[in-house]
MARMAR-376618 format. One line per field, with one value per residue (C-alpha): residue number from 1; residue in one letter; chain; x negated, z, y. Coordinates in nm, 2 decimals, decimal comma. Example, Ala and Ser with C-alpha at 12.3 -4.5 7.8 and 13.67 -1.06 7.14 Angstrom:
! residues 2
nr: c(1_2);
rest: c(A_S);
kette: c(A_A);
u: c(-1,23_-1,37);
w: c(0,78_0,71);
v: c(-0,45_-0,11);
//
This chain:
! residues 315
nr: c(1_2_3_4_5_6_7_8_9_10_11_12_13_14_15_16_17_18_19_20_21_22_23_24_25_26_27_28_29_30_31_32_33_34_35_36_37_38_39_40_41_42_43_44_45_46_47_48_49_50_51_52_53_54_55_56_57_58_59_60_61_62_63_64_65_66_67_68_69_70_71_72_73_74_75_76_77_78_79_80_81_82_83_84_85_86_87_88_89_90_91_92_93_94_95_96_97_98_99_100_101_102_103_104_105_106_107_108_109_110_111_112_113_114_115_116_117_118_119_120_121_122_123_124_125_126_127_128_129_130_131_132_133_134_135_136_137_138_139_140_141_142_143_144_145_146_147_148_149_150_151_152_153_154_155_156_157_158_159_160_161_162_163_164_165_166_167_168_169_170_171_172_173_174_175_176_177_178_179_180_181_182_183_184_185_186_187_188_189_190_191_192_193_194_195_196_197_198_199_200_201_202_203_204_205_206_207_208_209_210_211_212_213_214_215_216_217_218_219_220_221_222_223_224_225_226_227_228_229_230_231_232_233_234_235_236_237_238_239_240_241_242_243_244_245_246_247_248_249_250_251_252_253_254_255_256_257_258_259_260_261_262_263_264_265_266_267_268_269_270_271_272_273_274_275_276_277_278_279_280_281_282_283_284_285_286_287_288_289_290_291_292_293_294_295_296_297_298_299_300_301_302_303_304_305_306_307_308_309_310_311_312_313_314_315);
rest: c(X_X_X_X_X_X_X_X_X_X_X_X_X_X_X_X_X_X_X_X_X_X_X_X_X_X_X_X_X_X_X_X_X_X_X_X_X_X_X_X_X_X_X_X_X_X_X_X_X_X_X_X_X_X_X_X_X_X_X_X_X_X_X_X_X_X_X_X_X_X_X_X_X_X_X_X_X_X_X_X_X_X_X_X_X_X_X_X_X_X_X_X_X_X_X_X_X_X_X_X_X_X_X_X_X_X_X_X_X_X_X_X_X_X_X_X_X_X_X_X_X_X_X_X_X_X_X_X_X_X_X_X_X_X_X_X_X_X_X_X_X_X_X_X_X_X_X_X_X_X_X_X_X_X_X_X_X_X_X_X_X_X_X_X_X_X_X_X_X_X_X_X_X_X_X_X_X_X_X_X_X_X_X_X_X_X_X_X_X_X_X_X_X_X_X_X_X_X_X_X_X_X_X_X_X_X_X_X_X_X_X_X_X_X_X_X_X_X_X_X_X_X_X_X_X_X_X_X_X_X_X_X_X_X_X_X_X_X_X_X_X_X_X_X_X_X_X_X_X_X_X_X_X_X_X_X_X_X_X_X_X_X_X_X_X_X_X_X_X_X_X_X_X_X_X_X_X_X_X_X_X_X_X_X_X_X_X_X_X_X_X_X_X_X_X_X_X_X_X_X_X_X_X_X_X_X_X_X_X_X_X_X_X_X_X);
kette: c(A_A_A_A_A_A_A_A_A_A_A_A_A_A_A_A_A_A_A_A_A_A_A_A_A_A_A_A_A_A_A_A_A_A_A_A_A_A_A_A_A_A_A_A_A_A_A_A_A_A_A_A_A_A_A_A_A_A_A_A_A_A_A_A_A_A_A_A_A_A_A_A_A_A_A_A_A_A_A_A_A_A_A_A_A_A_A_A_A_A_A_A_A_A_A_A_A_A_A_A_A_A_A_A_A_A_A_A_A_A_A_A_A_A_A_A_A_A_A_A_A_A_A_A_A_A_A_A_A_A_A_A_A_A_A_A_A_A_A_A_A_A_A_A_A_A_A_A_A_A_A_A_A_A_A_A_A_A_A_A_A_A_A_A_A_A_A_A_A_A_A_A_A_A_A_A_A_A_A_A_A_A_A_A_A_A_A_A_A_A_A_A_A_A_A_A_A_A_A_A_A_A_A_A_A_A_A_A_A_A_A_A_A_A_A_A_A_A_A_A_A_A_A_A_A_A_A_A_A_A_A_A_A_A_A_A_A_A_A_A_A_A_A_A_A_A_A_A_A_A_A_A_A_A_A_A_A_A_A_A_A_A_A_A_A_A_A_A_A_A_A_A_A_A_A_A_A_A_A_A_A_A_A_A_A_A_A_A_A_A_A_A_A_A_A_A_A_A_A_A_A_A_A_A_A_A_A_A_A_A_A_A_A_A_A);
u: c(-9,30_-9,51_-9,56_-9,68_-9,77_-9,74_-9,97_-10,30_-10,36_-10,40_-10,05_-10,05_-10,39_-10,28_-9,97_-10,15_-10,46_-10,26_-10,03_-10,33_-10,51_-10,21_-10,24_-9,95_-9,96_-10,00_-10,15_-10,23_-10,16_-10,29_-10,44_-10,81_-11,00_-11,30_-11,10_-10,95_-11,27_-11,45_-11,18_-11,23_-11,60_-11,64_-11,30_-11,09_-11,23_-11,00_-11,10_-10,86_-10,78_-11,05_-11,31_-11,30_-11,40_-11,26_-11,28_-11,02_-11,05_-10,73_-10,64_-10,65_-10,52_-10,54_-10,43_-10,05_-10,10_-10,31_-10,03_-9,94_-9,57_-9,27_-9,28_-9,03_-9,10_-9,23_-9,31_-9,32_-9,58_-9,67_-9,59_-9,23_-9,30_-9,50_-9,23_-9,08_-9,40_-9,56_-9,24_-9,23_-9,57_-9,45_-9,10_-9,22_-9,29_-8,93_-8,63_-8,28_-8,41_-8,69_-8,64_-8,77_-8,84_-8,94_-9,15_-9,21_-9,17_-8,87_-8,52_-8,39_-8,63_-8,36_-8,12_-8,41_-8,49_-8,12_-8,10_-8,42_-8,35_-7,97_-7,83_-8,14_-8,18_-8,32_-8,39_-8,56_-8,77_-8,92_-9,24_-9,42_-9,74_-10,01_-10,36_-10,62_-10,89_-11,22_-11,42_-11,36_-11,27_-11,25_-10,93_-10,86_-10,54_-10,43_-10,06_-9,86_-9,49_-9,22_-9,10_-8,73_-8,59_-8,23_-8,06_-7,77_-7,62_-7,42_-7,54_-7,89_-7,90_-7,96_-8,22_-8,43_-8,42_-8,52_-8,79_-8,95_-8,93_-9,08_-9,36_-9,45_-9,42_-9,64_-9,90_-9,92_-9,67_-9,37_-9,05_-8,68_-8,38_-8,11_-7,76_-7,75_-8,00_-7,93_-8,00_-8,34_-8,42_-8,31_-8,47_-8,81_-8,74_-8,72_-9,08_-9,19_-9,01_-9,17_-9,53_-9,62_-9,57_-9,69_-10,01_-10,08_-10,06_-10,25_-10,49_-10,44_-10,37_-10,02_-10,10_-10,30_-10,01_-9,78_-10,03_-9,98_-9,64_-9,63_-9,66_-9,39_-9,15_-9,20_-9,15_-8,84_-8,69_-8,78_-8,61_-8,31_-8,24_-8,28_-8,05_-7,78_-7,81_-7,79_-7,48_-7,32_-7,39_-7,25_-7,58_-7,63_-7,99_-8,19_-8,30_-8,10_-8,29_-8,47_-8,66_-8,80_-8,86_-9,05_-9,27_-9,34_-9,43_-9,67_-9,84_-9,87_-9,81_-9,90_-10,11_-10,44_-10,31_-10,36_-10,03_-10,03_-9,95_-10,25_-10,46_-10,31_-10,38_-10,74_-10,79_-10,61_-10,34_-9,97_-9,76_-9,42_-9,29_-8,98_-8,85_-8,93_-8,88_-8,77_-8,49_-8,36_-8,35_-8,16_-7,91_-7,87_-7,76_-7,51_-7,36_-7,40_-7,66_-7,92_-8,28_-8,52_-8,80_-8,80_-8,77_-9,08_-9,28_-9,18_-9,28_-9,61_-9,71_-9,61_-9,82_-10,12_-10,06_-10,02_-10,34_-10,61_-10,85_-10,83_-10,88_-11,17_-11,37_-11,61_-11,71);
w: c(8,05_8,31_8,59_8,95_9,14_9,52_9,68_9,52_9,69_9,48_9,32_9,27_9,11_8,89_8,76_8,72_8,56_8,31_8,22_8,17_7,95_7,72_7,71_7,93_8,14_8,49_8,81_9,14_9,48_9,80_10,13_10,13_10,16_10,01_9,73_9,59_9,64_9,43_9,16_9,16_9,13_8,88_8,75_8,82_8,73_8,66_8,63_8,43_8,45_8,19_8,37_8,14_8,31_8,20_8,33_8,31_8,40_8,58_8,78_9,15_9,39_9,78_9,83_9,75_9,67_9,37_9,21_8,88_8,83_8,81_8,72_8,51_8,70_9,05_9,15_9,52_9,62_9,98_10,28_10,38_10,71_10,55_10,29_10,47_10,57_10,22_10,03_10,22_10,07_9,71_9,73_9,54_9,23_9,22_9,04_8,96_8,64_8,81_8,84_9,17_9,15_9,45_9,38_9,75_9,93_10,14_10,17_10,27_10,05_9,81_10,09_10,26_9,95_9,89_10,25_10,22_9,87_9,83_9,49_9,29_9,05_9,27_9,15_9,27_9,12_9,20_9,04_9,00_8,90_9,16_9,23_9,50_9,59_9,55_9,66_9,65_9,29_9,17_9,16_9,03_8,83_9,00_8,92_8,59_8,68_8,53_8,67_8,70_8,75_8,83_8,94_9,17_9,01_8,69_8,57_8,49_8,12_8,00_7,75_8,03_8,21_7,90_7,83_8,17_8,11_7,76_7,91_8,16_7,90_7,65_7,92_7,98_8,27_8,12_8,25_8,20_8,31_8,53_8,58_8,94_9,16_9,47_9,26_9,17_9,53_9,68_9,41_9,48_9,85_9,79_9,67_9,96_10,21_10,06_10,06_10,25_10,61_10,55_10,37_10,64_10,91_10,72_10,54_10,22_9,87_9,73_9,52_9,79_10,05_9,82_9,71_10,01_10,07_10,41_10,26_10,00_10,28_10,48_10,18_10,09_10,43_10,43_10,09_10,17_10,48_10,27_10,00_10,26_10,38_10,03_9,96_10,28_10,15_9,81_9,63_9,30_9,25_8,93_8,98_8,89_9,14_9,39_9,57_9,26_9,08_9,37_9,43_9,06_9,05_9,34_9,15_8,83_8,78_9,13_9,25_9,25_9,44_9,80_9,94_10,06_10,41_10,41_10,31_10,59_10,85_10,72_10,76_11,10_10,97_11,04_10,82_10,66_10,83_10,96_10,61_10,47_10,69_10,97_10,75_10,68_11,06_11,12_10,84_10,95_11,29_11,13_10,91_11,16_10,94_11,12_11,03_11,25_11,00_10,92_11,28_11,36_11,07_11,19_11,55_11,45_11,23_11,50_11,75_11,52_11,45_11,81_11,91_11,67_11,94_12,09_11,78_11,79_11,48_11,50_11,73);
v: c(12,08_12,27_12,03_12,05_11,74_11,79_11,54_11,44_11,11_10,79_10,81_11,19_11,16_10,87_11,05_11,38_11,23_11,02_11,31_11,54_11,29_11,31_11,68_11,78_12,09_11,96_12,08_11,90_12,06_11,92_12,02_12,06_11,73_11,56_11,39_11,71_11,91_11,65_11,68_12,06_12,02_11,73_11,63_11,32_10,98_10,69_10,32_10,11_9,74_9,65_9,85_10,15_10,47_10,80_11,15_11,42_11,79_11,88_12,19_12,11_12,37_12,38_12,74_12,78_13,15_13,03_12,84_13,01_13,12_12,89_12,52_12,32_12,00_11,94_11,58_11,51_11,25_11,34_11,12_11,14_11,30_11,58_11,68_11,98_12,14_12,10_12,20_12,53_12,61_12,58_12,73_13,03_12,81_12,69_12,85_12,73_12,56_12,37_11,99_11,84_11,47_11,26_10,94_10,89_10,56_10,46_10,60_10,94_11,15_11,25_11,36_11,54_11,75_11,83_11,96_12,16_12,32_12,31_12,40_12,28_11,99_11,71_11,36_11,04_10,78_10,44_10,34_10,00_10,19_10,19_10,32_10,34_10,59_10,42_10,72_11,10_11,20_10,84_10,62_10,27_10,21_9,89_9,83_9,86_9,82_10,04_10,37_10,45_10,79_10,91_11,23_11,28_11,59_11,57_11,91_11,80_11,76_11,41_11,52_11,67_11,34_11,16_11,41_11,34_10,96_11,00_11,22_10,94_10,67_10,85_10,88_10,51_10,51_10,33_10,50_10,47_10,68_10,53_10,68_10,54_10,71_10,50_10,19_10,33_10,42_10,09_9,88_10,04_10,00_9,62_9,62_9,84_9,62_9,31_9,43_9,74_9,63_9,27_9,38_9,64_9,37_9,10_9,34_9,16_9,29_9,26_8,96_8,78_8,80_8,60_8,34_8,10_7,94_8,11_8,45_8,38_8,26_8,58_8,80_8,60_8,66_9,03_9,08_8,87_9,09_9,40_9,28_9,20_9,56_9,70_9,49_9,62_9,98_9,90_9,95_9,77_9,68_9,68_9,32_9,02_8,81_9,04_8,77_8,61_8,94_9,10_8,80_8,77_9,14_9,09_8,81_9,00_9,37_9,50_9,21_9,40_9,69_9,78_9,91_10,26_10,13_9,91_10,21_10,41_10,13_10,09_10,47_10,48_10,72_10,75_10,51_10,53_10,22_10,40_10,47_10,13_9,82_10,04_10,18_9,82_9,76_10,09_10,03_9,67_9,79_10,02_9,75_9,46_9,28_9,08_9,19_9,00_8,97_9,34_9,42_9,21_9,37_9,72_9,65_9,50_9,79_10,03_9,83_9,86_10,23_10,31_10,13_10,25_10,35_10,00_9,80_9,55_9,62_9,32_9,04);
//
């Protein structure tokens, strides 16, 4: 399956690198920056949990005109606010048989893609896998949770969906197919709601934020609010006990990972708070669900994001 990964940050590099190591036909596409230039020059290096370092030579493209032909699968891993701009650059690589799969954070990505490319096979996934860029060309594999994928259109052949999941799994990224795409999206959202905003504010890793009782209590409140919103929308989550399961995930499978939002804050970049905790607040208003903890986290992240030039770096 000829695959294009749109967005070669930590997660795009992880999926691309692991797939390429398993000899799948995969290409990275990203705007020009130091990380992708290093991959072009010297390949992508990956450090695993046990400290093992591997290198993989993977095509990394910054000029959309250099993308070769049509792709069977396009995985979207750019920030949500960049989707439309970047998608326009790769439209020439998509035909009616191409499957477009978003593994982005937050909600609204599936609907956004359906609006931008109507009539195409569009799906969404949620992944508990995680990585961080250590330096240009080098990533650390830091979370090992499952990936779930689902599709909204009934015409997408089930064997194609399973083929994608099998491709991920055989590359060390355990994946499963779900027949309820909104369940996939909202279940991943629970993890994002629990950790992204709070770790961005505290500047702690996922696992460290839930070690103290105070951290566990805040995470519990954030998830409880999000679950009430999901219930109001009629969403069936993949977790039997979302609070317990998300906290346990933070202590084990994704504990060593720095959330993407923490990385954005540390690098003084725009965050995706609006489609994560902010989305819970917005849906809460629609369904008359009180969301004070998610509102506070949203406002704190926005306060930090809007004040980068005023931050006190040291005393």
